[in-house]
N, C-alpha and C positions, 0 to 999 in steps of 0.2 A: 503493499500500500504506499501512497504517497500523501503528503499533506502540502498544500499550497497556501502561501499568504503574502501579502504585500507590507514591506516594512522600509520606510525612508526613499520611496520611490523605485524599489528594486522588487521583483517578483521572485520568491525564493521557494524552493522545493526540498521537503525533508523526505529521505528515504531510509530503509533500514537495510543493511549490508550483514549477512550471516557472518563474516569475519571480522569487518570494521566498525560494526554497531550502527548507530544513527549518524548519518550524513547530510548536512545542510548545503545545498547547491544554490547559487546564484542562476536563475533562467534567464532575466530580461531585465534591463534598466530602464528608467523613465516611464514607469507604470505608476498610474495614479489609482487605480482600482481593479478588482478581479472578483467576479461574480459567477456562481454557477447555480442554475435555476432548474427546477425539474417542472416539465409539462405534464399537468394531470387532467385526466378524463374523468369527471366527476358524475356524469350521467350515464346511467346503466340503461342505454338505448340502442345497443348494437351498433352505434355510429362512433367510430373513434375519431375523436376530435378534442383537442386542447381546449378545456374550458378556463383553466387557470394556470398561472406560473407561480411556484413557490420558491423562496430563496433559502428557506429553512425548514424543510419537511420534517414532521415528526412521524411517528409509527402510524398515527391515526390518519394522516394525509395520504398513506400510500396502502391502504387496505380496501377491499371491496366495499363500495362500487368504485372507489378512488384507484384509477390505474395510471401509473407513471408511463407515458408513451413517448416522451422526448426529454432531452436535456439540452441546456443553452450555456455556453461559457462566453462570457464577455470580458474584454480586458479593454481599459481605459489607457491609452498611451498618449505621452507628451513630447514635445520638442524637448532636448537636453537643456537649453537656454531659453531665457525669456526672449520674446520677438519685439523689436523695436515698435513702439506705437500700435501694439496689437492688445485687444481685449477680447478674448474668447466669448462668443455669445452664450448667455444662460441656456438657449435653446440645445446646445450641444449636450448639456449635461442632463436635461429633461428627457432627451430621446434614449438616452443610454440606459434609463433605469426601469424597464418595463416591469420587471418582477416586484419593485417596491423597496429597495433598500441598498443592496450592497455594493454596488460599483461606486457610488458617488461619495462614500464615506471620507472625509478629510479632502474634498477637493476645495481648493481655496486659492490657487494660483491661476488666474485667468490671463496673465501676461505671457503663456505659454501656449502654442497651438496644440489642441488636444484631439485625438481621433479614437475611433472605437473600432475594435476587431471583434466580431462576433460570429460564433459557430453554433448551429443547432443541428443536432442529430436525432434520429429516431433510434429508441432504445430497444425495440423488438420488431420483427416482422409478425405481424398478426393476420390470421385467417379466420375469417367469421364463418 
């Protein structure tokens, strides 16, 4: 298993190695936030569709009829240095956080250019 977190603008990964023990590795720099969300189908109607995105699922969120069918990973990156005469629009940050919380934590420096990298993947192949 891996654990990921953002600290001081760096995305870190922690992994366990059988011989070396716990190893922390820098994955990327100039990162403002990192969010993993589950797409949940909450309606038992034989139509697989994401009804809600949750950033911090509990066991109750992923039991019948609630079925996790997708996962979204969003990373908020920024330029290394401030950009002269630039103020990043607030809308950049509003559009990043569809699940409701994780990516925007600690974003205060609007003098850098910010961009979002987002990947959404289906978790299972369903045949009904």
